[in-house]
C-alpha positions as CSV (number, residue, x, y, z in Angstrom):
1,X,-199.6,170.2,187.0
2,X,-200.2,167.3,184.7
3,X,-196.5,166.9,184.0
4,X,-195.8,167.0,187.7
5,X,-198.3,164.3,188.3
6,X,-196.7,162.2,185.5
7,X,-193.2,162.6,187.1
8,X,-194.6,161.7,190.5
9,X,-196.2,158.6,189.0
10,X,-192.9,157.5,187.4
11,X,-191.1,158.0,190.8
12,X,-193.7,156.0,192.6
13,X,-193.6,153.2,190.0
14,X,-189.8,153.1,190.1
15,X,-189.6,153.0,193.9
16,X,-192.3,150.3,194.2
17,X,-190.6,148.0,191.6
18,X,-190.0,144.5,192.8
19,X,-186.4,144.5,191.5
20,X,-184.3,147.5,190.8
21,X,-182.4,147.8,187.6
22,X,-178.7,148.5,187.7
23,X,-179.2,152.1,186.7
24,X,-181.8,152.7,189.4
25,X,-179.9,155.3,191.5
26,X,-179.2,157.5,188.5
27,X,-182.8,157.2,187.2
28,X,-184.3,158.0,190.5
29,X,-182.0,160.9,191.1
30,X,-182.8,162.3,187.6
31,X,-186.6,162.0,188.2
32,X,-186.4,163.6,191.7
33,X,-184.2,166.4,190.3
34,X,-186.7,167.0,187.4
35,X,-189.6,167.1,189.9
36,X,-187.7,169.6,192.0
37,X,-187.1,171.9,189.0
38,X,-190.7,171.6,188.0
39,X,-191.9,172.6,191.5
40,X,-189.5,175.6,191.5
41,X,-191.0,176.7,188.2
42,X,-194.6,176.3,189.4
43,X,-193.9,178.2,192.6
44,X,-192.0,181.0,190.7
45,X,-194.9,181.7,188.3
46,X,-196.6,184.4,190.3
47,X,-199.3,184.9,187.6
48,X,-200.8,181.5,188.0
49,X,-199.8,180.6,191.5
50,X,-202.8,180.4,193.9
51,X,-203.0,179.4,197.5
52,X,-204.7,176.2,196.4
53,X,-202.0,175.3,193.9
54,X,-199.3,176.0,196.5
55,X,-201.0,173.8,199.1
56,X,-201.4,171.0,196.5
57,X,-197.8,171.1,195.5
58,X,-196.8,171.2,199.2
59,X,-199.0,168.2,200.0
60,X,-197.7,166.2,197.0
61,X,-194.1,166.9,198.0
62,X,-194.9,165.5,201.5
63,X,-196.4,162.4,199.9
64,X,-193.3,161.8,197.7
65,X,-191.0,162.4,200.7
66,X,-193.1,159.9,202.7
67,X,-192.9,157.4,199.9
68,X,-189.1,157.6,199.7
69,X,-188.7,157.5,203.5
70,X,-191.1,154.5,203.7
71,X,-189.1,152.6,201.2
72,X,-185.6,153.8,202.3
73,X,-184.5,150.6,203.9
74,X,-185.8,148.4,201.0
75,X,-184.1,150.7,198.5
76,X,-180.9,150.7,200.5
77,X,-180.9,146.9,200.9
78,X,-181.5,146.3,197.2
79,X,-178.8,148.7,196.2
80,X,-176.3,147.1,198.6
81,X,-177.1,143.6,197.3
82,X,-176.6,144.9,193.7
83,X,-173.3,146.6,194.6
84,X,-172.0,143.4,196.4
85,X,-173.1,141.3,193.4
86,X,-171.2,143.6,191.0
87,X,-168.1,143.5,193.3
88,X,-168.2,139.7,193.5
89,X,-168.4,139.5,189.7
90,X,-165.6,141.9,189.2
91,X,-163.4,140.0,191.7
92,X,-164.3,136.7,189.9
93,X,-163.4,138.2,186.5
94,X,-160.1,139.5,187.9
95,X,-159.1,136.0,189.0
96,X,-160.2,134.4,185.7
97,X,-157.6,136.4,183.7
């Protein structure tokens, strides 16, 4: 569960960044996919899975989902700005040749 907490902390820190790096979409996707795999592993381990652990994982999943939904428009806006900026630079470079 400690590793799950660390992944969630990294996701939260990344989403709440003031400025998103160029590789933000890939990094976020990788972290969310890693978290998903970790949750599947935790839930598949019948020997250590308790109702309390299940409920905790379920609640934490709701919190991550809420965080992503809450920041959806901000993430989208930042990514669109970055994409437009890249496109403008590539057009500028094309005409410089």
